[in-house]
C-alpha positions, 0 to 999 in steps of 0.5 A: 635195944634191938628186938630181933634176938632174945637172950636165952640161958637154957637153950630151950628147943621151943625158943625160936632163935634156938630152933634156927641155931639147932637147924643150922649149926652142927652141935655135937652135944648139949654143952657145945650148944649152951656155950655157943648160945652164951657167946651169942648172948654176949655178942648181942649185948656187946653190939648193943652197947657199942651202937648205943655209945656211938662206938659203932656209927657207920653201917655200910659194910661188915665182914664176918671172918669164920662165918660158920653156918652164918647166924652171926652174919645174919645178926650183923645185918639185923643190927643195920649193916647194909652189906655183910660178907661172910667167909669161911674155909669150910665149903659145907658150912658156907653152903648152909649159910647161903641156904638159910641166911643169904639175902639180896634185898636192897639195903640188906645184902648178906653173901657168903664165900669160901675163903681163907682168912690168911689170904684176904686182899681187900684194903680199908673196905669194912666198917666192922670186922667180926672174927670169932673163935678163928685166930687160934685155928689159923696157921699164921695168926699174925697174917690174919691180924694184919689182914684185919687191920688192912680191911678195916676202915679208919674209924671202924670197929673190930670184935675179936673173940678167942678161947681163954686158956687162963680159965676154970673150964679149960683148967678143968678140961686139961686136968680131966684129960691128964687124969684120964691119960687122954691125949690132948687133940689139936683143937683143944691144944689150939684153945689152950695156946691162948690165955687172955693176956697173950690174946691182948698182946696179939694186937699191941703193934697193930695200930688198933686201940683196945676199947674194951674187953669182956668175957663169958662162961666163968664156970660152965662145964660139961655136967652143969646142964644136968644139974637142977636150976640150970637156967638160973645157974647159967644166967649167974654164970653169964653175968659174973663172967662179964664183970671186970673182976672175973672176965679174965677168968672166963672161957671165951675172951672178947676184945673190941678194937677201934681203928683211929680215924685217918687224920689221927694216924701217925 
């Protein structure tokens, strides 16, 4: 297992990884910070599993679609990808990523660019595609998926994450808004548009094969970090959400897809 990242369940400000995240990501509150960290934990565990089982076996190039402040791109490089290309439509976030994570060392290149996921033009270029919490915010999700399929090399792997409206945290959030008479904003509306079963259906006709699905954040909501024994509660939350029984009720849904090798394509 790779040692460059250490999982955390309490977002301890003394943790070196958390210090980097706190510096580069524009967290609005403690809840956002903690939910981001458990998504990173699951990304780390999932990547280690895919590499150990040989599902990911080519490391020439990877793309991080919706790279935000760039830490996922940095992790992809740490996992061994020689060239990592991060794109985001937010110029400010791309500048942060460039400042902290861009790299031009031989055999370890990380670069970032302002680009819309709906406008990707490359074909069969990347061994790995990461697209985390992006599709729900795009105007044309079908086009984004079409582009992901197009840029992924035969034998390549894509890891897609989306919010899961069919989850306890989003149910509680929805009820909270309704009981308080608050208007549901566009960001929340985007999230509530993707229950896990709709997310899976997005790829039915893509030609990509679903290798596995998993999830994180089964019950963490805005007040949980204020309760006693938060670290223990959050760790239990993390491992329960990964189980086959409960992953479909987790707030964030991960889909791992594989593009068949060229000689197996119909």
